[in-house]
N, C-alpha and C positions, 0 to 999 in steps of 0.2 A: 398482766394482772394474775397474781397467784391464788386464783379462786378454786376451791375444791367443792365438789358436789357431795352431799351427804347421801348415804345409802338408806332407802326406805325399809329394805329387807333387814338391814342391820339394826335399825331402830326398833322394828317390831320384835325381832329375835331378842334384842336386849330387854325390851319390855317384858317379854314372855318369861325369860330367865329370872329377872328380878321379881316378877309376880310369884313364880313358883317358890322362890326362896322366902318370900314375905307374905304368903297367902293368908296365914293366920292373922297377921296384923291387919291386912286389908279387910278381911271379913268382919273383924271387931270394929274397925274404924267406920266402915260403911253402915253396919247395922246401927251403931250409936248415932251416926249422922242421920240415918233415916228416922230413928225414934224421936230425935230432937226436932227435926223438921215436921214430922207427923204431929207432935205435941202442939207446936205453934199453929200449924195448919188446922188442926181440929178445933181449937179454941177461937181461932179467927172466924171460922165458919159458924160455930155455935152461937157466937155473940153478934153476928152480922145485923140481925133485926132488933134484938133486945137491947144490946149495948154496943152501938156502932163505934163509939170512941174506943171502947176496950178491944173490939175487933181490929180496929186500926193499929192499936198498940201491938197486938199479937202479929199482925202482918208486918209491922216494922221490925219486930223481933226476928221473924223468919227471914227477912231480907238481910239483917245484920249477921245472922247465922250463916247465910249463904256467902256473903262477902268474906267472913272469917274463914269459912271452909275452903274458899278459893285460894286464900293465902296459905292455909295448911297444905292443900293439894300441891301447890308449887314447892313448898318447903320439902314435902315428902319426896316428890319426884327428884329434886336436886340432891337430897341426902342419899337416896338409893342410887343415883347416878355415880356418886362417889363411893358406893358400897359402905356407907356409914350406918350405924345403928340409930334407930329412931326411938328417942325417949320422950317422957312427959315434958321435959324442958323445951323441946322443939315446938310444943303446942302453946307455950306461954311466953316464948322469947320474941315478942314483937311489940313495939311500942304503939301508942295511939297515933303518933305522927305518921308511922308506916301505914296504919289502918286508913287514915284520911288521905294520905298520898295515893295509896292503892285504890281507894274509893273514887277519887278524882280521876285517876287514869282509867278506871273501869267505866266510869260514866262517859268520859270523852271518847273512849274507844267504841262504846256502844252507839253513841250518837253519830259518830262518823260512819260506822257500818250501816246504821239504819238509814241515814241520809243517802249513802251510797246505793243501798238497795232500792230506795224510792226512785233513784235515777237509773232505772232499767236494769237493776240487779247486778250487772257486771261490775260497775264501779264499787258496789258494796262488797263483792267478793274480793276484789283487788285490795281495797282498803283493809278488810278483815285479815287478809293474809299479810299484807305489808306491816301492819302494826300488832300482830298477834303476840309479840314478845314484850310489849310494853309492861305488862304486869310482872312477867318474869324478871325483867331488869329492875323494877322497883323493889321487888322482894330479894333478889339475889345480890344486887349491887347498891341498893338504896338510892337509886337515881332519882333526880327530880323528874317530874312528869314530862315536861317538854323535852328534856334530855333523853329520856327513855323513848319517846316517840321518834326522835332523830335517830337514835341508835338502832331501834328495831327496823327502821327504814333501810339503814346500811346493811344490817344482818340479812335481811330477806332479799336484797338486791341481787338479781341473777338467779334466784332460787324459787321464784313464785310458782312456776309450773310444777316443780317437784313437790313443793309444799301443798299445792292443791291436790295432787294425787295422793299425798300422804294423808291429808284431811278426809279424802274419799275412803281410804283404807280404814282410818279411824271409824268412819260412819258404818262401814261394812261390819267391822269387828263389834261395834255397839249393837247393831241390828241383830247380829247372830247371837249376842248375849241376851237380848230381849226375847228372841225366838226360843231360846232354851229355858222357857218358863220363867224368865226374869232372873233365875239364879245364875245364869251365865254372866250377868252383869258383875258379879263378884270376881270374875276372871277378866272380863273385857275392860272394865273401868281401870283396874290397876295396870293392865298392859298399856293403855292409852296414856295414863298419867306419866308412867316412866318413859315411854317411847317419845313423848313430847319433850320431856326434860332432856333426853338424850340429843335430840335434834337441836334444841336451844343451845346446849353446851357446845356442840359441834360448830354451829354457826357463829356463836359468840367467840370461840377460839379462832375461827377462820377470819373473823373481822379484826381481831387483835393482830394476827399475823400480817394481814393486808396493810393495816395502819402502820405497823413497824416497818414493813417493806417500803411503803410510800415515804415515810419519814427518812429512812436510810438513803433511798434514791434521791430525795430532794436535797439531803445533806451533801451527797457527793457531787450534785450538780452545782450547789453553791460554792463548794470547795474549788471546783474546776474554774470558776470565775473570779477567784480571789486575785487581787493585784499581786504581781510578782514582787518578791522581796528586794530590797535594795542590795546592790552588789557591794560587798565590803572592799 
């Protein structure tokens, strides 16, 4: 099996470098996102008792913003991995079908992880790591939800311990960002976004190479069992 391990250090370093190059963009994006979510959160709380139906509407709006933001985050990470510029078009270039496909993938992934955590935590961690790239595959390759789950399982096969350690590193980076009066999150969050996209791309490429290698090997085996041609 031609399986290559990804480097956690390289992923973090890559995220750090891209963050420095695009810090201004990330600061603007995160501030705008914070303002939008604060807007929905404020009115959802304000109308909780007086107009509960309106409060529910604002809560729904906040949830939709969260889903759309998750799509944007993946798009941003993938763009920066390729060292491409991010424009306004990138925030408008997704269809309603992608939104609902992403939403379904998100809900199924969350349910699997929650059920797993209820079964003594360890299964939840296992499932969360195994299927963590479902949403990336939906956004990046427009895969169907079930296909994305299968592909994510293949991508993370043999890498789960390394991915767990990477997630712990992400957690440490985020905590350090919070400890720096919260302002550090403007640095920590972009590092995690880009580093995660980096690892996704490396594992995705690794899976393609393995599949091609397996297909080639199978083809050569099939050829070796072909009936000998007739002698002229």
